[in-house]
C-alpha atoms as one frame of an Amber mdcrd trajectory, in Angstrom:
protein
  75.146  52.153  57.971  74.525  55.480  57.782  73.555  57.399  60.886  70.301
  57.995  61.775  69.195  61.696  62.754  69.710  62.466  66.470  72.291  59.519
  66.461  74.921  61.952  67.970  72.901  62.492  71.256  72.728  60.210  74.040
  69.558  60.198  76.554  69.667  58.862  80.221  66.605  57.487  81.517  65.961
  57.682  85.272  63.289  56.052  86.756  62.825  53.026  89.524  59.653  51.489
  87.180  61.385  49.142  84.465  58.186  49.576  82.286  59.007  53.466  82.125
  62.479  52.868  81.306  61.695  50.053  78.519  59.133  52.447  76.668  61.082
  55.833  76.707  64.139  53.439  75.739  62.156  52.076  72.758  60.837  55.028
  71.551  63.797  57.112  72.093  65.666  54.690  69.980  63.594  54.390  67.247
  63.370  58.225  66.649  67.706  57.770  66.504  68.694  58.634  70.078  71.619
  56.944  72.141  70.198  56.013  75.421  71.121  54.753  78.864  69.167  53.865
  81.799  69.172  53.765  85.502  67.196  52.378  88.422  68.388  54.299  90.914
  70.718  57.567  91.657  73.922  55.939  92.095  73.713  54.270  88.807  71.958
  57.602  87.063  75.563  59.433  88.346  78.012  56.556  87.208  76.448  56.783
  84.048  76.553  60.658  83.708  80.371  60.665  84.699  81.455  57.829  82.308
  78.954  58.571  79.220  77.988  62.525  79.461  74.260  62.449  78.235  73.444
  65.317  76.028  69.714  65.147  78.352  68.729  63.112  81.383  64.971  62.136
  82.191  64.854  62.162  85.655  62.081  60.750  87.667  61.423  62.772  90.943
  60.985  59.679  93.185  63.613  57.585  93.076  64.409  54.912  96.019  67.818
  56.058  98.265  68.039  59.333  96.659  65.216  61.865  95.536  65.212  63.415
  91.954  66.484  66.628  93.370  69.350  65.272  95.022  70.558  63.377  91.331
  69.407  66.731  89.862  71.868  68.605  91.816  74.578  66.031  91.296  74.071
  65.787  87.848  74.340  69.493  87.151  77.329  69.955  89.365  79.106  66.734
  87.408  78.099  68.451  84.302  76.432  71.460  83.950  75.773  71.465  80.444
  73.647  68.107  80.547  69.926  68.978  80.084  67.358  67.483  82.619  63.436
  67.172  82.377  61.568  65.905  85.601  59.190  63.339  85.718  56.435  63.424
  88.349  53.648  61.207  89.128  52.884  63.161  92.351  52.696  66.927  91.419
  54.279  68.410  94.359  54.676  71.664  93.272  57.278  72.864  95.657  59.654
  70.237  94.670  58.974  70.971  90.766  59.618  74.472  91.349  63.143  73.717
  93.454  63.853  71.548  90.442  63.538  74.041  88.058  65.364  76.615  90.303
  68.184  74.034  90.362  68.715  73.940  86.692  65.564  71.286  85.276  65.042
  72.654  81.871  61.009  71.186  82.042  58.878  68.454  83.618  56.257  66.045
  82.793  53.260  64.667  84.622  52.947  61.085  84.920  51.106  59.217  83.022
  52.520  61.374  80.259  52.056  61.787  76.742  54.791  60.003  74.579  54.387
  63.199  71.999  54.772  66.110  74.446  58.026  64.280  75.600  59.203  63.687
  72.372  58.701  67.197  71.258  60.202  68.757  74.120  63.572  66.381  73.702
  63.697  67.381  69.415  62.981  70.872  71.148  66.114  70.335  72.989  68.172
  68.112  70.899  66.950  69.137  67.582  67.378  66.800  64.687  69.856  67.351
  61.799
């Protein structure tokens, strides 16, 4: 079986909403990306340490640990990992803080999947 374009890239999806994780996983795998999922910050940080994903799609509001705390820990563990934030709340201060702490962009929920894919492909270009 031949490797599909993008297949060397790993993307971690961190969201406490199961439906969002499943949707993003299906779409990203169909595009040829390898994916991992986490429903909380502890799982996410464990996966970052073990799997070293190239990119993390990270929800701002996660029970137990907010997205900003997770972002800071990801960057401490793996400075090269790209992080894109997702938020349903449009909290300007949190978004600005996330960008200042190394997030490369953010998406408002509900997001347009084509916009998310375009942004991912910009940072993890297909071969």
